[in-house]
ZARO-64156 format. One record per residue (C-alpha): x, y, z; residue in three letters. Coordinates in pm, whole numbers, plus 32768, in hexadecimal, padded with zeros to 4 digits. Each point is the difference from the previous one (the first is absolute). Layout:
XYZALA...
END
This chain:
800080008000MET807F815A7FA5THR800F8100811ASER7F28812F7FAAVAL7FB9815180A2ALA7E9D807D7FC3ILE7F5881528032ALA7E9180117F9CALA7EDA80EE802CPRO7F3E7F2080F1ASN80167EC580D2THR7F417F227F0DALA80E780647EE1ALA81357FBE80D4ALA7F717EAE806CASP7FCA7FA67E92ALA816780557FA9ALA80817F318124GLU7F277EDA7F96GLN8092800E7EA3ILE8168800C807EVAL7FC77ED480E2ARG7F787F467ED2ALA8148803E7F49GLY7FC681517F5BGLY80FF81137FD1ASN7FE98179803DALA7F42803B7EBCILE7F027EED8046ASP7FCC8094815BALA7FD081617F7CALA7EFE7F8D7F01LEU7F3B7F3780FFALA7FF6812A80EDALA7F9780E97EE8ALA7EE37F187F9APHE7F7B800E8165VAL8007817D7FFCTHR7F277FEF7EC6MET7EF87F6280E0VAL801780B7814CASN808B815B7FB1GLU7EA980737F89VAL7FFF814D7F4BGLY81797FF87FD0LEU80477ED07F28VAL7F407EE67F58SER80367F087EE4PRO7FB4812B7F1ESER814480A38071ALA812F807F7F49GLY815C7FFD808EGLY81747FD07FE6PHE80F87EFE807DLEU816D805E8020THR80D97ECE802EILE816B7FC48058GLN80487EAA7F65PRO80C27F0C80DBPRO81217FE77F0BASP806981668048GLY7FA2807D7EA6SER7F6A81597FD0ALA7EA680398097PRO7ED080087F1FVAL7EA48092801CTHR7ECB7F4D7F80ILE7F0181077F99ASP7E9D7F8A803AGLY7F6A815B8015TRP7EBB80767F63MET7FC6802D7E8BASP7F0E80EF7F5AMET7ED37F357F7APRO7EEE80597F08GLY80547F427EC2ARG7EA77F5D7FF2ASP7F36813E803DVAL80C781307F89PRO7EBF80CA7FE7ASP7FD77FF3817CARG813980C18061LEU7FB68101810BGLY7ECA7F4B807BGLN7F957F19811BGLY809480BB812ATHR7FB680FF810DTRP80D380B88101ASP80047FCB8177VAL80B180E680F5HIS80867F688140THR80CD80898120GLU80CF7EC07FFATYR817480467FD9GLY7FD98170804EGLY7EEC80337F01GLY7FEB7F777E9FVAL7F0A7FEC7EE1THR7FEF7EAF7F52VAL7F437F877ED1THR7F3D7EBB802AVAL7F057F2D7F42GLY801C7F007EE5PRO80BC80F37F20GLY8118801E8100SER806B7E927FDFVAL81557FD57F5CALA809B7EC27F75THR80927F518130HIS81597F607FF2GLY80777F8A8157ALA7FA17E927FDBILE809E7FF17EA7ALA8140808A809BALA7FEA7F028119PHE7FED7EF17EF8GLY813B80827F57GLU80BF8009814AALA7F8E7EA08053HIS80627F7F7EA8ARG8161808B8025ARG80517FC0816DTRP7EE47F4B80B1GLY80457EB680AAARG7EA87F82806BLEU7EDA7FBC7F16PRO7F2A81307FADTRP7EC87F6F80A1ALA80B07FD98150GLU804981748009LEU7E8E80537FECLEU7F8D7EFF80FFALA802580E28133PRO7F3F811A7F57ALA7EEA7F0F7F9EILE7FEA7F8B816BASP7FE68169807BVAL7EF580527EFDALA7F357ECB8055ARG80248012817AGLY7FC78173802BGLY80E88115806FPHE8011813E80CAARG804C81507F65LEU816580778025SER8039814780B8ALA805380AA7EB8ALA7EC07F827F5BSER7F2A80648127ARG809C815B8006TYR7FBA80307E8DTYR7E9F7F74800DLEU7FA980E8811FASP801381147EFATYR7F6D7F597ECBVAL7F2B7ED28063HIS7EC980B07F78GLU808680F57EFCSER80D87F037F43ILE7F997EA98083PHE7E8F80488026GLY7F8380307E9BTRP80317E967F90ASP7F177F0980ABGLU80FC7EE58022ALA810C80EC807ASER7F1D80A08102HIS7F947EAE8084ALA81677F868020ALA8080811B80DCVAL7EC7804980D1HIS7F4E7F38810AASP7E867FE08021GLU7FEE814880BEGLN80BC80BC7EEEGLY8143802480C8ALA81537F9B7F76ILE80327E8A802AALA814A7FD780B4GLY802C7E86800EHIS7F867EB17F79ASP7FDF809D7EA9ILE7FBD7F087EE8VAL7FDF80947EA5VAL7F1F7F1D7F2EPRO80AC7F5A7ED4HIS815E80818058LEU80897EB08075ALA7F797F597EC4ALA80A5810B7F26SER814E7FCC80ACLEU7FD97E887FD3GLU7FD780377E8AARG814180CF7FF8ILE80B17EF080C8ALA7F857EED7F17ARG802D80AC7EB0HIS811F80EF8047GLY8016817C7FE4PRO7F7080007E9FASP7EAC7FAE8099GLU7FD7816D8062LEU805380737E9ETYR7F897F0A7EFBTHR7F427F0280D4GLY7E977FF78071GLU804F80DC812BLEU809D810F7F28GLY7ED77FFA7F17HIS7F10801B8127ALA80B58137807EVAL800880A67EA9ALA7E977FA97FB0ASP7F83809D8142ASP80D0813B7FDAVAL7F8280327E9CLEU7E987FB28064ALA800F81158104ARG809081067F17GLY81757FD7803BGLY81147FDC7EFCILE80CA7ECD8070LEU7FBC7EF27EFEGLY807A7EA07FADPRO80F080847EF8THR80AF80D58104ASP802B7EDC80EELEU80777F147EEFALA810580FD7F8DALA8096803A8159TYR816A7F978037GLU80E5803C8129PRO814B80A57FABALA81527F9A8091VAL810081198014ARG8154803C809FPRO7FC880AE814BALA8066816C8022LEU8137800A80DDTHR808280E18111ALA812C7FD180E6ARG802A80508170MET81267F9E80E0GLU80487EA97F6EGLY7E987FB97F98TRP7F937FDE7E97THR7E8B803F8006LEU7F0A7FA67EEEGLY7EAC80A87FE6THR7EE0802F7F10ASN806C80977EAFPRO7F3580D17F07PRO7EED80047F8EPRO7FAF7FFA8174ALA8058814280B0ILE803A7F928166GLY81527F5B7FCAGLY808C81317F4FVAL7FA980D4812FSER80987F0380F0VAL81427FE27F37ALA802B81797FE8ALA7FBB80398173MET80EA7EE8806CLEU811980927F2FARG7FC881568097LEU7FE77F7B8165MET81567F567FEAALA80D2807C8123GLY7ED4809780B6HIS7F3D7F66811DGLY7E998028806DLEU805E810B80FEASP805E80E97EE0ASP7E93805F7FD2THR804F813B7F3DGLU80B77F357EF8HIS7EF07EF67FFELEU7EF681087FB9ILE80D580997EEBARG802C7EA87F61VAL7E8B7FB5800BGLN7FA5815A7F82ARG80EC7FE17ED7ARG7FAD7E9B7F9AVAL7E8A8009803FLEU7FEF81547F5DGLY80A97F717ECBGLU7EFA7EF27FFCARG7EE080F88008LEU80A380E87F07ARG808D7F087F03VAL7FCC7E8C8040PHE7E85800A8024ASP7FDB80A67EACHIS811D7F7B7F2BTHR7FD07F407EBEASP81487F448041ASP80327FB48171LEU81307F247FC4GLU80B4811C7F4BARG7FA9810E80FEASP80437F21812DALA81577FA37F7AALA8052816D7FC4ALA7F9A805D8162PHE80C87EE3809DLEU812D80657F2EASP7FDA81628088LEU7FF67F7A8164VAL81357F287FC6ASP80BF811A7F59ARG7FA9812880DBASP7FA17F5B8148GLY7F8A810680F7LEU800081097EF0ALA7ED67F4E7F66ALA7F3A80648133LEU8019816A7FABGLU7F587FE77EB5SER7D9D7E5180E2GLY7A047927825BSER80E47EF17FE4THR809A7ECD80ABALA816A7F908011HIS80B37EB8804DVAL81777FD68030SER80BC7EB58014THR816B7F947FFBALA809C7EA98020ASP81497F62805EALA80477FAA7E93GLN802781737FAFGLY7EA7803A7F6BTHR7F43813D8057ALA7EA0804F7F89CYS7F3F8146802EALA7E9380017F8CVAL7F1E81317FFBTHR7E9B7FE07F81ILE7ECD80DD7FF5SER7E9B800F7F84SER7FFA81798025GLY7EE6808580D5TYR7F167EF37F6CSER7EF6803C7EFBSER7F007F948104GLY7F7F7EDA7F34MET80257E89801DILE7FFA7F537EAFALA7EC27F347FF5ARG801D7E9D808FASP817A801A802DTHR8031809B8158GLY811080DE7F6AILE800181708058TRP807280BD7ECBLEU810681117FFFASN7FC5816E7FB2ASN815D80567F82CYS7F7980C27ED4LEU7F5F80DA810AGLY8138804480CFGLU802081657F8DGLN816A802A806EGLU80617ED67F26LEU7F4580807ECDASN808481607FBFPRO7F737FF37E9EARG7EA37FD7808DGLY7EFF7EE98006LEU803B7F037EE6HIS810E80E47F72GLY81057EF67FAFLEU80227F287EC6PRO7F767E9F801FPHE80F97F0F809AGLY80E681068097SER80687FEA816EARG7F7880F380FFLEU80EB80C280E2LEU80577F668151SER809B80788146ASN80697E9F805EMET816D7FBD8042ALA80427EA08084PRO81767FF8803DTHR81057EF48037VAL81718018804CGLY81407F3A8008ARG8127806980D6HIS816B7FDC7F9CALA80247F098120ASP7EEA7F217F76GLY7EDD807680D6GLY7EAC80357F5AVAL7EC980C88056LEU7EA180427F85ALA7F368132805EILE7ECE80C27F92GLY7ECB80B68073SER7E9680557FB2PRO7F9081678022GLY7FB580AC7EB1ALA80EC81287FD1ASP80A37FB38153ARG80897EB47F81ILE814480907F7FTHR804B80E28127THR7FB77EE980F9ALA80EB7F0B7F52ILE811880FE7FDCVAL7FF18065816FGLN80027E958074ALA812C7FAF7F22LEU80B5813B806ETHR7FD17FA1816CGLY807F7EA17FBDLEU812B80587F24VAL806B8161805EGLU7FA280078172ASP80527E968055GLY7EAC7FBC8097LEU7F747EA2800FSER7EFB7FB37EF7LEU7EE8801E8101GLN808C8144808EGLU801C80947EA2ALA7E957FA87FB3ILE7F8580828150ASP80B081517FDCHIS7F13812C7FD8PRO7FE0807A7E99ARG7FDE813E7F38ILE7F3B80277EC0HIS7FF6812F7F1CVAL7E9D80027F74HIS7FCD80B07EB1ARG817280517FF4ALA807181447F5AALA7E9C807E7FCBTHR7F4A812580A3PRO7F3F7F1280E4ASP81337F378070GLU7FE97F738160GLN81207F6B80C6VAL7F5E7EF480D7LYS80D07F92812BVAL7FA67EC780C3GLU800E8012817DHIS80B87EDF80ACPRO7ED47FBF80E1ASP7F0280077EE6ASP806F7F1E7EE3LEU7EE77FF47EFETHR7FA57F3F7EC5MET801D81417F37TYR817A7FD67FFAPHE7FF67EA57F61GLY802C7EA08081GLY81607F877FB6VAL80547E90801FSER81597F727FCBGLY80D07EC48018THR81767FD48015LEU80F87EE27FF5VAL81588065807BTHR81497F817F77ALA80157F1E8132GLU7EAE7F687FACGLY7F3080AE810CTHR7E9880317F91LEU7F4B81418061VAL7E97806B7FBDALA7F5B81478061ALA7E9F808A7FDBALA7F8081608026ASP7F4F805C8147PRO7F2A80EE7F31ARG7F427ECE7F7DARG7FB77EAA8091ASP81127F4C7F43GLY808B7EAE8067ALA81587F617FE4VAL80837E9D8002ARG81597F638005ILE7FEA7E9C7F7DVAL813B7F318025SER
END
């Protein structure tokens, strides 16, 4: 049995990962099993209709890679419907945000396709075994995670109340939020189909057709052609270096990894106590995102130019701007960071599937060109930045966070505490954070977390580490109810 360190969003997900390791699985098997469980019990955050990214440090020491399973723009079957099938909801969640929901907000999901690619390349156990814990949770019932409950407190009626099946799943007979023993009809059967037929079931199988048929019947734009055309992409990870660590994170066309790489390069030599420098770094990098990256027609070109500027001019460059995560690492040198999201949820469960559908076309910050403004088949923007690392001494780590636009700043501050300040992994994650909201704009706010009031607003970092001596470390964020396991 391979020794594996596990950090997951909740106890059931961590238990699933441990079960898989004890059955002979490796770090990647464990991460996938945990992620499948989150698709069941992290209601409102992730579901089988999620998109996401996996950044993996292969055990042979070769360069890290990212598997892109993020959302595609649909609409090939009904191009005349663009701009239809949605409405806006304002919520005070996350400091106040307006989201677009409804059938027209459902994008082409990609997480399970990406899971299939990771399993094909590096998985050790059969695919069906990885889904077994999630099927058990779906069939036996579950309690809401703290993150789900917090989110649903804001939107259980406005987003999850308009669809009959959705309303019934998250409310009890008195109309209050159901906190435990939740069983979503048909979900276990849908997961069993994915276990039996493989990831393609959600794209070209009966389950994929059921999802597309219901979305189209209700006025949305996700059709069977969109699902059949979906393919995960495997890319070299974007690299950054800090004090002996070579770190790999999410490359373009995602935007989160670019921000992480730039901030890590600029934080080199500076610890978390240098708050003035930390704010300057966030203001510059996040401002560049708002000013350039969110609107570019060639993110890879503009991101490379900005990183070149950072590498060339260093500090001079500063003078010029709902999600779940699993981290695993094993004694064989494998590290796996998985971040997945279904957005804020469209509010609908696809008929007779038990699957809550995403609303990623309605995440306004990820669609700067407006609703349905992208060409068919193109990837949406993403803040996600699952990150892995390999040290010159042979140690490996995996780290990442949920938290919308706070993902990148949370990861960078945790890594800075670990590498620059010499904190333990848990100490680095626990350390109070700073986030520059709407950087370099007239309404910029510098939000500073108080040590006695750590909140979910500042993310939910989880990380795992295997030292050169073979010591396994796992750490979860006190801002969420994460869970860790060391299996050896």
